C-alpha positions in Angstrom: 132.1 -149.8 53.7 129.6 -147.8 52.6 126.6 -148.6 50.3 126.1 -149.2 46.6 123.4 -146.7 46.5 122.5 -144.0 48.5 118.2 -144.0 49.0 117.8 -140.1 47.7 119.8 -138.0 45.3 118.2 -134.5 46.7 117.7 -133.1 49.5 113.6 -132.8 48.8 110.1 -132.1 50.5 108.2 -134.6 49.0 108.3 -137.7 46.7 105.6 -136.6 44.0 105.5 -139.2 42.0 106.2 -143.0 43.0 107.2 -146.0 41.5 103.9 -147.5 39.6 104.0 -150.3 37.6 100.1 -149.6 37.3 100.0 -146.1 37.0 96.8 -144.4 34.9 99.3 -141.6 33.0 97.9 -138.2 33.7 97.1 -137.3 29.9 96.5 -140.1 28.4 94.4 -142.2 30.2 95.5 -145.3 29.8 97.8 -147.4 32.6 101.6 -146.8 31.9 104.3 -147.9 33.9 106.1 -145.2 36.3 109.8 -146.7 36.5 111.3 -144.4 38.2 111.1 -141.2 41.9 110.1 -137.9 41.0 111.1 -135.4 44.3 110.2 -132.3 44.4 112.3 -129.7 46.1 113.1 -126.1 45.7 114.3 -125.0 42.2 118.3 -124.6 42.2 118.5 -127.4 45.2 122.0 -129.8 43.8 121.4 -133.2 42.9 124.4 -135.3 43.8 125.0 -138.5 42.1 123.8 -141.9 44.2 126.9 -144.1 43.1 130.0 -144.5 41.9 130.0 -144.1 38.5 130.8 -143.1 34.3 128.8 -139.9 32.6 127.2 -141.4 29.5 124.7 -138.0 28.8 125.2 -134.7 29.7 123.1 -133.0 27.2 119.0 -132.0 26.4 117.0 -135.3 25.9 113.3 -135.1 24.8 110.9 -134.7 27.1 113.6 -134.6 30.1 115.8 -131.2 29.4 118.3 -131.2 31.0 119.0 -134.2 31.3 122.1 -136.6 33.1 122.3 -140.4 32.7 125.2 -142.1 34.7 125.9 -145.7 33.8 127.0 -147.6 37.6 129.1 -150.4 36.3 127.5 -153.3 33.8 124.3 -153.9 35.2 122.1 -150.1 36.4 122.1 -146.2 35.2 120.4 -143.6 36.8 118.5 -140.8 34.9 118.6 -137.4 36.2 115.9 -135.1 34.5 114.4 -131.7 34.5 117.5 -129.8 35.4 118.3 -126.2 35.6 121.2 -126.2 35.3 125.0 -128.6 35.2 127.7 -128.5 37.8 130.6 -127.6 36.6 132.9 -130.0 35.0 129.9 -132.4 33.8 130.5 -134.2 30.7 129.7 -138.1 28.6 132.8 -139.9 30.0 133.3 -138.3 33.1 134.1 -140.8 35.9 131.3 -139.4 39.3 132.3 -140.5 43.1 128.7 -140.9 45.2 127.7 -137.4 47.1 129.2 -135.5 44.2 127.2 -133.0 43.4 126.1 -133.1 39.5 123.5 -130.8 38.7 121.4 -128.3 40.6 117.0 -128.5 40.5 
């Protein structure tokens, strides 16, 4: 058996921003929740899917730049933003396996 989700989608050097509901926004200086974890890694580092699922989005998305959103079952989805590029064959509707490379930092 394996876990439903891996601990980290990328071999990273450090966590640049933790999940924090009481985070003070660095520009607006107001309390704004940060509902994710940001990883710092060298450019070109492969990003792997944290779990099995289906790609909902693989395109530009506002301030995230190049983005991939994967839907895992009925309850969960993961968002991967600020990518430098997509792995070959990544497109909406495609099924993804846990650990499969989906893009690059």
